[in-house]
C-alpha positions as CSV (number, residue, x, y, z in Angstrom):
1,X,-239.4,243.7,-109.2
2,X,-240.4,243.6,-105.3
3,X,-242.9,242.0,-103.3
4,X,-243.3,238.2,-102.3
5,X,-242.5,236.7,-105.7
6,X,-241.7,233.3,-104.1
7,X,-245.2,233.2,-102.3
8,X,-247.1,234.5,-105.5
9,X,-245.2,231.3,-107.3
10,X,-246.1,229.0,-104.7
11,X,-249.8,230.1,-104.9
12,X,-250.1,230.0,-108.4
13,X,-248.5,226.3,-108.7
14,X,-250.7,225.1,-106.0
15,X,-253.9,226.6,-107.7
16,X,-252.9,224.8,-111.1
17,X,-253.0,221.4,-109.3
18,X,-256.0,219.4,-108.3
19,X,-256.3,216.6,-105.8
20,X,-256.7,214.1,-108.7
21,X,-253.3,215.5,-110.3
22,X,-251.3,214.5,-107.1
23,X,-253.4,211.4,-106.0
24,X,-255.0,213.1,-102.8
25,X,-258.3,212.3,-101.7
26,X,-261.0,215.1,-102.0
27,X,-263.3,215.7,-98.9
28,X,-265.9,218.4,-98.8
29,X,-266.6,221.8,-100.6
30,X,-263.3,223.4,-101.9
31,X,-263.3,227.1,-101.5
32,X,-260.4,227.7,-103.7
33,X,-258.9,226.6,-106.8
34,X,-256.2,223.8,-106.6
35,X,-254.9,222.1,-103.5
36,X,-255.2,223.6,-99.9
37,X,-252.1,224.5,-98.3
38,X,-252.0,221.7,-95.9
39,X,-252.0,219.0,-99.0
40,X,-249.0,220.6,-100.2
41,X,-247.1,220.6,-97.0
42,X,-248.1,217.1,-96.6
43,X,-247.1,216.2,-100.1
44,X,-243.6,217.8,-99.4
45,X,-243.4,216.2,-96.1
46,X,-243.1,219.5,-94.1
47,X,-245.0,221.4,-91.2
48,X,-248.1,222.9,-92.7
49,X,-247.5,226.4,-90.7
50,X,-244.1,226.5,-92.2
51,X,-245.3,226.3,-95.4
52,X,-247.9,228.8,-94.9
53,X,-245.1,231.0,-93.8
54,X,-243.7,230.6,-97.2
55,X,-246.6,231.3,-99.1
56,X,-247.1,234.6,-97.0
57,X,-243.5,235.7,-97.6
58,X,-242.8,235.4,-93.5
59,X,-240.2,232.8,-94.4
60,X,-237.9,233.8,-97.2
61,X,-234.9,231.5,-96.7
62,X,-235.9,228.1,-97.3
63,X,-233.3,225.8,-97.6
64,X,-232.4,223.7,-101.0
65,X,-234.1,220.5,-99.4
66,X,-237.1,222.2,-98.7
67,X,-237.3,223.5,-102.5
68,X,-236.3,220.3,-103.6
69,X,-239.2,218.8,-101.8
70,X,-241.6,221.4,-102.8
71,X,-240.7,220.8,-106.6
72,X,-241.7,217.1,-106.3
73,X,-244.9,218.2,-104.2
74,X,-245.8,220.6,-107.1
75,X,-244.8,218.1,-110.1
76,X,-242.6,221.0,-111.4
77,X,-240.9,220.5,-114.9
78,X,-237.2,221.1,-114.8
79,X,-237.5,224.7,-116.0
80,X,-240.0,225.4,-113.4
81,X,-238.3,223.7,-110.9
82,X,-235.2,225.7,-111.7
83,X,-237.0,229.1,-111.5
84,X,-238.2,228.2,-108.0
85,X,-234.8,227.8,-106.9
86,X,-233.8,231.3,-108.6
87,X,-236.7,233.1,-106.7
88,X,-235.7,231.5,-103.5
89,X,-232.0,232.7,-104.2
90,X,-230.7,228.9,-103.5
91,X,-228.9,226.5,-105.9
92,X,-230.5,223.2,-106.6
93,X,-229.8,220.1,-104.4
94,X,-227.6,217.5,-106.3
95,X,-227.9,217.1,-110.1
96,X,-231.0,217.6,-112.3
97,X,-229.5,216.3,-115.3
98,X,-230.3,212.7,-116.1
99,X,-227.6,210.3,-118.0
100,X,-230.3,209.1,-120.2
101,X,-230.0,210.2,-123.9
102,X,-233.3,210.6,-125.4
103,X,-234.0,209.3,-128.9
104,X,-234.3,212.7,-130.6
105,X,-230.8,213.9,-129.0
106,X,-229.3,210.4,-130.5
107,X,-230.6,211.4,-134.0
108,X,-229.1,214.6,-133.6
109,X,-226.0,213.2,-132.8
110,X,-225.8,210.7,-135.5
111,X,-226.8,213.6,-137.8
112,X,-223.2,215.3,-137.3
113,X,-221.7,212.9,-139.9
114,X,-218.8,215.1,-140.6
115,X,-218.2,216.5,-137.1
116,X,-217.4,214.7,-134.0
117,X,-220.2,215.3,-131.5
118,X,-221.1,213.9,-127.8
119,X,-222.8,214.4,-124.8
120,X,-221.6,215.1,-121.2
121,X,-223.2,215.4,-118.1
122,X,-221.8,218.0,-115.2
123,X,-219.0,215.5,-114.2
124,X,-217.9,215.4,-117.7
125,X,-218.8,211.9,-118.0
126,X,-219.3,211.1,-121.9
127,X,-222.9,209.9,-122.1
128,X,-223.0,209.3,-125.7
129,X,-221.0,210.1,-128.9
130,X,-221.5,209.7,-132.6
131,X,-218.9,207.9,-134.8
132,X,-216.5,210.6,-135.4
133,X,-216.3,211.3,-131.7
134,X,-215.2,207.5,-131.2
135,X,-212.7,208.0,-134.0
136,X,-211.5,211.1,-132.5
137,X,-211.0,209.6,-129.1
138,X,-210.0,206.1,-129.9
139,X,-206.5,206.6,-128.3
140,X,-208.2,206.6,-124.8
141,X,-209.2,203.3,-123.1
142,X,-212.3,204.1,-122.6
143,X,-213.4,207.2,-123.6
144,X,-215.6,207.5,-120.7
145,X,-214.9,211.0,-118.6
146,X,-213.1,213.8,-120.1
147,X,-211.2,214.5,-116.9
148,X,-210.2,210.9,-116.4
149,X,-208.7,211.3,-119.7
150,X,-207.0,214.2,-119.1
151,X,-205.4,213.5,-115.8
152,X,-205.3,209.6,-115.3
153,X,-205.0,208.1,-118.8
154,X,-201.4,208.4,-120.2
155,X,-203.0,209.1,-123.5
156,X,-203.7,212.4,-122.5
157,X,-200.5,214.0,-122.4
158,X,-199.7,212.8,-126.0
159,X,-203.1,213.6,-127.2
160,X,-203.5,217.4,-126.2
161,X,-200.9,219.2,-127.6
162,X,-200.9,221.7,-124.6
163,X,-201.6,219.4,-122.0
164,X,-201.1,222.0,-119.3
165,X,-203.8,224.3,-120.8
166,X,-206.2,221.9,-121.0
167,X,-205.7,220.5,-117.5
168,X,-206.0,223.9,-116.1
169,X,-209.0,224.4,-118.1
170,X,-210.7,220.8,-117.1
171,X,-210.2,221.4,-113.3
172,X,-211.7,225.1,-113.6
173,X,-214.7,223.6,-115.2
174,X,-215.1,221.2,-112.5
175,X,-214.6,223.7,-110.1
176,X,-217.3,225.7,-111.6
177,X,-219.6,222.6,-111.7
178,X,-218.9,222.0,-107.7
179,X,-220.2,225.5,-107.2
180,X,-223.6,224.8,-108.9
181,X,-224.2,221.1,-107.6
182,X,-221.9,220.7,-104.6
183,X,-223.9,217.8,-103.1
184,X,-223.5,215.7,-106.4
185,X,-222.4,212.3,-105.5
186,X,-220.9,211.6,-108.7
187,X,-219.1,214.7,-108.8
188,X,-217.7,214.5,-105.4
189,X,-216.4,210.7,-106.1
190,X,-214.8,212.0,-109.5
191,X,-212.9,214.9,-107.5
192,X,-211.9,212.4,-104.7
193,X,-210.4,210.1,-107.4
194,X,-208.5,212.9,-109.2
195,X,-207.1,214.1,-106.0
196,X,-205.9,210.8,-104.9
197,X,-204.2,209.6,-108.1
198,X,-203.2,212.8,-110.0
199,X,-201.0,215.1,-108.1
200,X,-201.5,217.9,-111.0
201,X,-204.9,217.8,-110.3
202,X,-204.6,218.3,-106.7
203,X,-202.5,221.3,-107.4
204,X,-204.7,222.9,-109.8
205,X,-207.8,222.1,-107.5
206,X,-206.5,224.2,-104.8
207,X,-206.3,227.3,-107.2
208,X,-209.9,227.7,-107.3
209,X,-210.1,228.8,-110.8
210,X,-213.4,228.7,-112.5
211,X,-214.3,228.3,-116.0
212,X,-217.5,227.5,-117.8
213,X,-217.4,225.1,-121.1
214,X,-218.7,227.3,-123.8
215,X,-216.2,227.3,-126.8
216,X,-212.4,227.0,-127.4
217,X,-209.9,226.0,-129.7
218,X,-208.0,222.6,-129.1
219,X,-204.8,221.5,-130.5
220,X,-204.6,217.8,-130.7
221,X,-202.1,215.1,-131.7
222,X,-204.1,212.0,-132.9
223,X,-201.8,208.8,-133.5
224,X,-203.7,208.1,-136.8
225,X,-205.1,211.5,-137.9
226,X,-201.8,213.4,-137.0
227,X,-201.8,217.0,-135.6
228,X,-205.5,218.5,-135.3
229,X,-206.8,222.0,-134.5
230,X,-210.2,222.0,-134.0
231,X,-212.8,224.1,-132.3
232,X,-215.6,223.4,-130.2
233,X,-219.3,224.7,-129.2
234,X,-221.2,223.5,-126.3
235,X,-225.0,223.7,-126.1
236,X,-227.1,223.1,-123.2
237,X,-229.8,220.3,-123.6
238,X,-232.9,222.0,-122.4
239,X,-234.6,218.5,-122.2
240,X,-231.8,217.2,-119.5
241,X,-230.5,220.2,-117.6
242,X,-227.1,219.5,-116.8
243,X,-226.4,217.8,-119.8
244,X,-224.3,219.6,-122.8
245,X,-224.0,218.7,-126.3
246,X,-220.3,219.3,-127.7
247,X,-219.6,219.7,-131.1
248,X,-216.2,220.1,-132.6
249,X,-215.5,221.9,-136.0
250,X,-212.7,222.7,-138.2
251,X,-212.3,225.6,-140.5
252,X,-212.9,224.7,-144.3
253,X,-209.7,224.1,-146.4
254,X,-207.3,223.8,-143.5
255,X,-204.9,221.0,-143.5
256,X,-207.1,219.6,-140.4
257,X,-210.2,219.6,-142.4
258,X,-208.3,217.9,-145.1
259,X,-207.2,215.3,-142.7
260,X,-210.5,214.9,-140.8
């Protein structure tokens, strides 16, 4: 596809909003549907001429900060907001995920009665966990962040049978996340803490390896349950972009399944 896709998108979203939708007083006869260009520019805190150039395709490289302001001004939902960034070829500013867990997701977590399941944010903070996940991660005090648990909790080296492989994949996942949300203050704070207190993380961080958390097999050594082999699947939480639901599973009939 060619043409001014960003401008067409902005015009369509502007036309879909009325003054009453954004709390703007309406004066005089409105010759076009929706908001005026000047009204969108004012809501986004930018120059009206600059906004006009965006719609007309004369300005094609808006900064992420400008896109973030437009997303708020046009009341864009998370998926629509992400589409705006893609059209402009720019990554979103900061983290779009919320750390709040919705009641439907909480019920889904608890519904996995036979499998550990938990929700993480881009910084690998554990936002919620079901009873089986809490039991699985009981060696950690607290089980609050997967990266901290690997690199800074002494239990990590005992819990992960192949600690070095787990450490490499964890650092690579954080590196991938930094490429998406480089200005996320929580993520930046975590990286500073890990770099300052874990020489292993500091070394791995310099390799710039990148890995997306999707699925894998983990070999664990639980102090109560004994040796465990589990696979995990990760699912994006569409209602809260940036969150992931992680579900562990074991093959039926294996010693791990019988133990767990």
